[in-house]
Backbone as CSV, one residue per row, in Angstrom:
resi,resn,N_x,N_y,N_z,CA_x,CA_y,CA_z,C_x,C_y,C_z
1,LYS,67.951,208.014,180.499,66.510,208.093,180.237,65.751,207.152,181.174
2,VAL,66.342,205.983,181.441,65.714,205.026,182.350,65.503,205.668,183.718
3,GLN,66.505,206.361,184.217,66.392,207.030,185.511,65.364,208.151,185.465
4,LYS,65.352,208.901,184.372,64.406,210.013,184.231,62.960,209.504,184.243
5,LEU,62.729,208.321,183.652,61.391,207.726,183.640,61.021,207.082,184.973
6,GLY,61.989,206.948,185.869,61.726,206.363,187.173,61.657,204.839,187.165
7,LEU,62.274,204.222,186.182,62.241,202.761,186.076,63.259,202.165,187.051
8,ARG,62.785,201.272,187.900,63.632,200.731,188.963,64.202,199.351,188.646
9,ASP,63.605,198.674,187.666,64.020,197.306,187.363,64.660,197.187,185.992
10,THR,65.335,198.240,185.560,66.004,198.244,184.268,67.384,198.846,184.419
11,ASN,68.364,198.181,183.817,69.719,198.694,183.746,70.277,198.271,182.392
12,PHE,70.366,199.228,181.473,70.882,198.925,180.149,72.396,199.107,180.144
13,LYS,73.097,198.072,179.730,74.551,198.122,179.629,75.003,198.329,178.185
14,ASN,74.093,198.132,177.230,74.452,198.294,175.827,73.207,198.754,175.071
15,CYS,73.393,199.140,173.821,72.276,199.655,173.023,71.607,198.586,172.174
16,HIS,72.177,197.402,172.067,71.637,196.367,171.191,70.804,195.329,171.924
17,GLY,70.875,195.271,173.245,70.033,194.364,174.005,70.560,192.955,174.167
18,LEU,71.748,192.685,173.655,72.301,191.345,173.808,72.753,191.129,175.252
19,ASP,72.783,189.865,175.672,73.129,189.522,177.046,74.477,190.122,177.444
20,GLU,74.484,190.723,178.623,75.700,191.269,179.208,75.474,191.336,180.713
21,GLU,76.503,191.079,181.477,76.412,191.132,182.935,75.867,192.489,183.371
22,GLY,74.817,192.469,184.172,74.225,193.712,184.677,73.223,194.364,183.740
23,HIS,72.943,193.745,182.600,71.959,194.276,181.635,70.646,193.541,181.873
24,TYR,69.607,194.278,182.284,68.338,193.629,182.599,67.183,194.624,182.521
25,SER,65.973,194.075,182.468,64.759,194.874,182.538,63.621,193.975,182.989
26,SER,62.515,194.587,183.364,61.326,193.840,183.778,60.213,194.054,182.761
27,ALA,59.217,193.190,182.805,58.059,193.339,181.920,57.363,194.677,182.186
28,TYR,57.246,195.047,183.461,56.617,196.335,183.798,57.377,197.490,183.149
29,ASP,58.699,197.481,183.293,59.487,198.577,182.726,59.411,198.601,181.205
30,MET,59.404,197.430,180.570,59.284,197.402,179.109,57.926,197.960,178.666
31,ALA,56.866,197.625,179.395,55.541,198.178,179.083,55.530,199.689,179.291
32,PHE,56.208,200.158,180.322,56.276,201.595,180.593,57.028,202.316,179.472
33,ILE,58.134,201.727,179.024,58.882,202.307,177.902,57.995,202.339,176.654
34,ALA,57.234,201.273,176.432,56.308,201.231,175.284,55.272,202.339,175.395
35,LYS,54.763,202.569,176.603,53.777,203.633,176.820,54.354,204.998,176.416
36,GLU,55.609,205.200,176.688,56.256,206.447,176.286,56.476,206.491,174.776
37,LEU,56.865,205.366,174.192,57.135,205.311,172.752,55.890,205.581,171.911
38,VAL,54.737,205.039,172.322,53.536,205.184,171.491,53.018,206.623,171.457
39,LYS,53.600,207.480,172.246,53.262,208.906,172.170,53.806,209.523,170.878
40,HIS,54.687,208.803,170.214,55.327,209.280,168.986,54.818,208.445,167.811
41,GLN,53.924,209.006,167.033,53.254,208.287,165.949,54.237,207.653,164.970
42,LYS,55.360,208.285,164.754,56.340,207.765,163.796,56.819,206.363,164.200
43,ILE,56.933,206.109,165.492,57.329,204.774,165.972,56.325,203.742,165.466
44,LEU,55.033,204.033,165.627,53.991,203.096,165.209,53.911,202.985,163.693
45,ASP,54.219,204.074,162.995,54.245,204.016,161.535,55.243,202.956,161.064
46,TYR,56.375,202.864,161.738,57.400,201.893,161.350,57.133,200.503,161.933
47,SER,56.782,200.436,163.214,56.629,199.120,163.852,55.391,198.367,163.373
48,SER,54.483,199.044,162.707,53.276,198.382,162.196,53.463,197.790,160.798
49,ILE,54.590,198.051,160.171,54.869,197.508,158.839,55.277,196.045,159.000
50,TYR,54.617,195.152,158.280,54.972,193.739,158.384,56.158,193.387,157.492
51,GLU,56.138,193.868,156.244,57.251,193.565,155.341,57.447,194.713,154.370
52,THR,58.702,194.966,154.041,59.024,196.054,153.128,60.463,195.928,152.651
53,TYR,60.796,196.702,151.643,62.170,196.784,151.160,62.842,198.029,151.742
54,LEU,64.124,197.897,152.005,64.987,199.051,152.244,65.822,199.219,150.988
55,ARG,66.156,200.440,150.668,66.931,200.729,149.450,66.279,200.094,148.225
56,GLU,65.002,200.277,148.090,64.236,199.615,147.026,64.696,200.004,145.628
57,ASN,65.143,201.222,145.441,65.510,201.695,144.103,66.994,201.525,143.792
58,THR,67.603,200.499,144.382,69.011,200.230,144.096,69.184,198.748,143.752
59,ASP,70.396,198.387,143.371,70.701,196.981,143.101,70.907,196.188,144.390
60,LYS,70.984,196.871,145.522,71.239,196.215,146.810,70.001,196.301,147.714
61,LYS,68.879,195.837,147.191,67.641,195.838,147.968,67.790,194.953,149.201
62,ILE,67.167,195.374,150.263,67.113,194.565,151.483,65.640,194.363,151.825
63,TRP,65.222,193.109,151.895,63.842,192.761,152.224,63.752,192.548,153.729
64,LEU,62.892,193.293,154.391,62.711,193.168,155.836,61.346,192.563,156.141
65,VAL,61.309,191.649,157.101,60.059,191.078,157.594,60.036,191.279,159.102
66,ASN,58.965,191.856,159.586,58.796,192.142,161.010,58.762,190.829,161.789
67,THR,59.535,190.738,162.860,59.527,189.533,163.696,58.317,189.490,164.621
68,ASN,57.564,190.584,164.685,56.310,190.605,165.444,55.190,190.166,164.494
69,LYS,54.927,188.880,164.460,53.934,188.323,163.536,52.526,188.819,163.836
70,LEU,52.280,189.286,165.056,50.941,189.788,165.396,50.564,191.013,164.566
71,VAL,51.556,191.763,164.118,51.292,192.930,163.267,50.539,192.513,162.009
72,ARG,50.863,191.349,161.502,50.204,190.872,160.284,48.923,190.095,160.577
73,PHE,48.918,189.320,161.634,47.842,188.352,161.831,46.809,188.738,162.888
74,LYS,46.978,189.841,163.598,46.003,190.260,164.609,45.622,191.712,164.349
75,ALA,44.403,191.923,163.937,43.931,193.273,163.606,44.091,194.207,164.799
76,GLY,44.643,195.378,164.529,44.808,196.392,165.561,46.190,196.435,166.183
77,VAL,46.969,195.363,166.048,48.323,195.359,166.595,49.204,196.221,165.695
78,ASP,49.890,197.184,166.305,50.704,198.107,165.518,52.135,198.247,166.041
79,GLY,52.574,197.295,166.831,53.964,197.315,167.286,54.142,196.371,168.450
80,LEU,55.227,196.174,169.006,56.223,197.216,169.102,57.636,196.644,169.112
81,LYS,57.935,195.653,169.965,59.321,195.188,170.071,59.377,193.705,170.410
82,THR,60.112,192.968,169.581,60.384,191.564,169.874,61.835,191.442,170.302
83,GLY,62.157,190.286,170.871,63.550,190.058,171.223,63.783,188.603,171.559
84,TYR,65.036,188.215,171.431,65.458,186.894,171.874,66.946,186.934,172.206
85,THR,67.284,186.411,173.365,68.666,186.091,173.703,68.625,184.800,174.516
86,ASP,69.764,184.146,174.636,69.827,182.929,175.452,69.398,183.220,176.885
87,GLY,69.810,184.358,177.406,69.499,184.702,178.795,68.059,185.118,179.016
88,ALA,67.476,185.834,178.068,66.127,186.378,178.244,65.032,185.501,177.647
89,GLY,65.383,184.609,176.736,64.369,183.824,176.036,63.665,184.695,175.002
90,TYR,62.493,184.255,174.588,61.700,184.994,173.598,60.836,186.021,174.322
91,CYS,60.951,187.275,173.915,60.253,188.386,174.570,59.451,189.170,173.533
92,LEU,58.378,189.773,173.988,57.558,190.610,173.108,56.812,191.641,173.934
93,THR,56.911,192.879,173.508,56.070,193.955,174.013,55.255,194.422,172.816
94,ALA,53.948,194.189,172.879,53.065,194.531,171.760,52.061,195.577,172.190
95,THR,51.615,196.345,171.224,50.601,197.361,171.476,49.490,197.194,170.442
96,MET,48.270,197.390,170.913,47.102,197.199,170.052,46.075,198.291,170.345
97,MET,45.491,198.807,169.280,44.450,199.825,169.399,43.136,199.239,168.923
98,LYS,42.090,199.405,169.738,40.752,198.937,169.382,39.751,199.788,170.141
99,ASP,38.719,200.241,169.462,37.671,201.059,170.091,38.261,202.245,170.844
100,ASP,39.222,202.921,170.229,39.886,204.100,170.807,40.636,203.820,172.102
101,MET,40.916,202.548,172.380,41.674,202.187,173.574,42.946,201.458,173.147
102,ARG,44.068,201.856,173.729,45.339,201.201,173.455,45.708,200.323,174.641
103,VAL,46.125,199.093,174.335,46.577,198.153,175.354,47.997,197.735,175.008
104,ILE,48.822,197.621,176.041,50.195,197.162,175.889,50.330,195.869,176.687
105,ALA,50.899,194.846,176.065,51.123,193.560,176.731,52.584,193.164,176.560
106,THR,53.156,192.607,177.610,54.563,192.210,177.593,54.733,190.814,178.164
107,VAL,55.502,189.984,177.473,55.941,188.692,178.012,57.450,188.595,177.836
108,MET,58.058,187.868,178.746,59.508,187.665,178.703,59.797,186.219,179.068
109,GLY,60.899,185.705,178.553,61.375,184.395,178.952,60.598,183.222,178.395
110,GLU,59.897,183.421,177.292,59.142,182.316,176.693,60.087,181.381,175.945
111,PRO,59.741,180.075,175.851,60.631,179.114,175.205,60.618,179.157,173.673
112,SER,59.607,179.797,173.069,59.565,179.881,171.599,58.830,181.148,171.183
113,SER,59.040,181.551,169.937,58.338,182.740,169.426,56.843,182.465,169.300
114,GLN,56.462,181.234,168.983,55.040,180.898,168.868,54.336,181.041,170.221
115,ILE,54.939,180.540,171.282,54.343,180.678,172.614,54.294,182.150,173.005
116,ARG,55.373,182.874,172.726,55.422,184.312,173.006,54.255,185.025,172.325
117,ASN,54.039,184.757,171.056,52.961,185.403,170.310,51.596,185.004,170.836
118,ASN,51.410,183.720,171.138,50.121,183.245,171.667,49.806,183.866,173.022
119,GLU,50.807,183.975,173.885,50.599,184.564,175.214,50.179,186.028,175.102
120,VAL,50.883,186.775,174.278,50.550,188.196,174.119,49.177,188.352,173.476
121,SER,48.879,187.553,172.478,47.570,187.604,171.830,46.461,187.344,172.848
122,SER,46.642,186.353,173.692,45.651,186.041,174.732,45.503,187.186,175.731
123,MET,46.621,187.796,176.096,46.572,188.927,177.029,45.797,190.097,176.429
124,LEU,46.044,190.384,175.167,45.336,191.477,174.498,43.837,191.181,174.414
125,ASP,43.487,189.957,174.011,42.077,189.568,173.937,41.402,189.713,175.291
126,TYR,42.078,189.268,176.334,41.520,189.348,177.689,41.278,190.803,178.093
127,ALA,42.255,191.654,177.843,42.119,193.067,178.217,40.928,193.709,177.520
128,PHE,40.802,193.496,176.223,39.703,194.128,175.498,38.348,193.518,175.858
129,ALA,38.321,192.266,176.290,37.063,191.637,176.718,36.631,192.130,178.092
130,GLN,37.587,192.540,178.922,37.286,192.883,180.301,36.983,194.361,180.538
131,VAL,37.638,195.234,179.811,37.514,196.666,180.099,37.273,197.475,178.831
132,GLY,36.708,198.652,179.040,36.485,199.598,177.960,36.847,200.991,178.443
133,LEU,37.039,201.878,177.515,37.446,203.245,177.818,36.284,204.190,177.590
134,LYS,36.086,205.096,178.525,35.070,206.138,178.358,35.781,207.485,178.417
135,LYS,35.627,208.255,177.347,36.269,209.565,177.289,35.411,210.577,178.048
136,LEU,36.022,211.230,179.024,35.338,212.284,179.771,35.564,213.647,179.125
137,LEU,36.808,213.905,178.722,37.163,215.160,178.071,38.199,214.883,176.995
138,SER,38.059,215.535,175.860,39.106,215.421,174.848,40.135,216.515,175.116
139,LYS,41.322,216.330,174.542,42.371,217.325,174.763,42.014,218.684,174.154
140,ASN,40.974,218.716,173.343,40.514,219.980,172.751,39.351,220.613,173.515
141,SER,38.903,219.963,174.575,37.782,220.485,175.357,38.205,221.721,176.144
142,VAL,37.355,222.719,176.143,37.610,223.904,176.962,36.913,223.682,178.304
143,VAL,37.722,223.522,179.349,37.188,223.283,180.684,36.673,224.592,181.275
144,GLU,37.423,225.640,181.046,37.035,226.943,181.566,37.727,228.027,180.758
145,THR,37.072,229.176,180.643,37.673,230.349,180.028,37.828,231.390,181.116
146,ILE,39.026,231.898,181.271,39.292,232.885,182.314,39.566,234.230,181.648
147,ASN,38.809,235.235,182.075,39.002,236.592,181.570,40.175,237.239,182.301
148,LEU,40.988,237.946,181.544,42.162,238.623,182.087,42.115,240.093,181.667
149,PRO,41.326,240.902,182.371,41.091,242.280,181.922,42.329,243.180,181.898
150,LYS,43.336,242.932,182.715,44.505,243.812,182.752,45.737,243.144,182.138
151,SER,45.504,242.250,181.190,46.592,241.499,180.575,46.697,241.845,179.095
152,LYS,47.781,241.401,178.475,47.951,241.599,177.037,46.964,240.765,176.238
153,VAL,46.491,239.664,176.827,45.461,238.843,176.192,44.170,238.995,177.000
154,ASP,43.044,238.968,176.307,41.764,239.177,176.979,41.340,237.992,177.840
155,GLU,41.691,236.791,177.369,41.257,235.588,178.080,42.194,234.426,177.770
156,ILE,42.148,233.428,178.641,42.855,232.180,178.368,41.857,231.043,178.523
157,LYS,42.090,230.012,177.748,41.228,228.832,177.796,41.989,227.718,178.498
158,ILE,41.342,227.113,179.480,41.923,225.994,180.214,41.481,224.717,179.504
159,VAL,42.465,223.939,179.018,42.188,222.693,178.303,43.068,221.586,178.883
160,PRO,42.595,220.347,178.835,43.436,219.240,179.298,44.658,219.071,178.401
161,LYS,45.760,218.658,178.981,46.982,218.406,178.215,46.787,217.220,177.281
162,GLU,45.981,216.262,177.701,45.668,215.083,176.893,44.239,214.669,177.203
163,ASP,43.707,213.728,176.439,42.351,213.243,176.690,42.250,212.725,178.124
164,VAL,41.087,212.949,178.730,40.823,212.449,180.074,39.829,211.308,179.927
165,ASN,40.262,210.106,180.317,39.462,208.897,180.150,39.340,208.158,181.475
166,ILE,38.318,207.327,181.557,38.233,206.393,182.672,38.106,204.995,182.097
167,LEU,38.636,204.042,182.827,38.602,202.639,182.442,37.446,201.987,183.180
168,ASN,36.542,201.378,182.434,35.378,200.732,183.029,35.425,199.235,182.787
169,THR,35.039,198.483,183.817,34.853,197.056,183.624,33.614,196.866,182.790
170,LYS,33.699,196.003,181.788,32.542,195.746,180.946,31.513,194.937,181.741
171,THR,30.241,195.236,181.520,29.185,194.520,182.239,29.217,193.047,181.902
172,GLY,28.933,192.246,182.900,28.890,190.810,182.692,30.242,190.135,182.797
173,THR,31.304,190.910,183.083,32.617,190.297,183.241,33.004,190.309,184.708
174,LYS,33.899,189.446,185.039,34.359,189.359,186.424,35.827,189.616,186.505
C-alpha cells in the first residue's frame, strides 16, 4: 500500500510499529497516510472516542483511554494516531475539523507526550489562524449536462468527484 500511495520515505517491516531495522517513516508520509484514512468516516468515529469500555456487557470489561489527549481537550480534534518507541520518541499525527476545513499535523521524535501534544496543538492553531477554505463546487454540483440523443440514456450530468475548494490566506496574516 505504501508503494501504491507513492510514499518514498516509508518502509514498514512490521504491523505493530515497534522499532526494527529498516522500519521507518517520515512526518510527510504519516500525514499523507492520515489524509487517506480520513476519507473513511469509520476511522474518525473510533479515533475520536476519548474513553470507552470494550466487552462492556461481560465480566471481563476492558476500559480504554485514548492516548491522543487532544481528542478530549481540543475542540474539533477527531484523531488520529499516537506512538512511542525508543527509536522514534513520542509521535502524533492529529486531524482537526473546523469551519469545514480539515487540517492534519504531524510531529515525530518529541521527548515527551506533553511536548508532542503542545507542538501539534500549536501547529493546528497556526494553520487555522493563517488560512481558510472557500468551496467553489460541491461534489453534488452539476457542472454540465450533456445530451446523448443516440444513447440508451438521454443525458449525463458532469459532477466533481469531490468538493472543489481553494485555500486562501486570511486577511491580515503574513
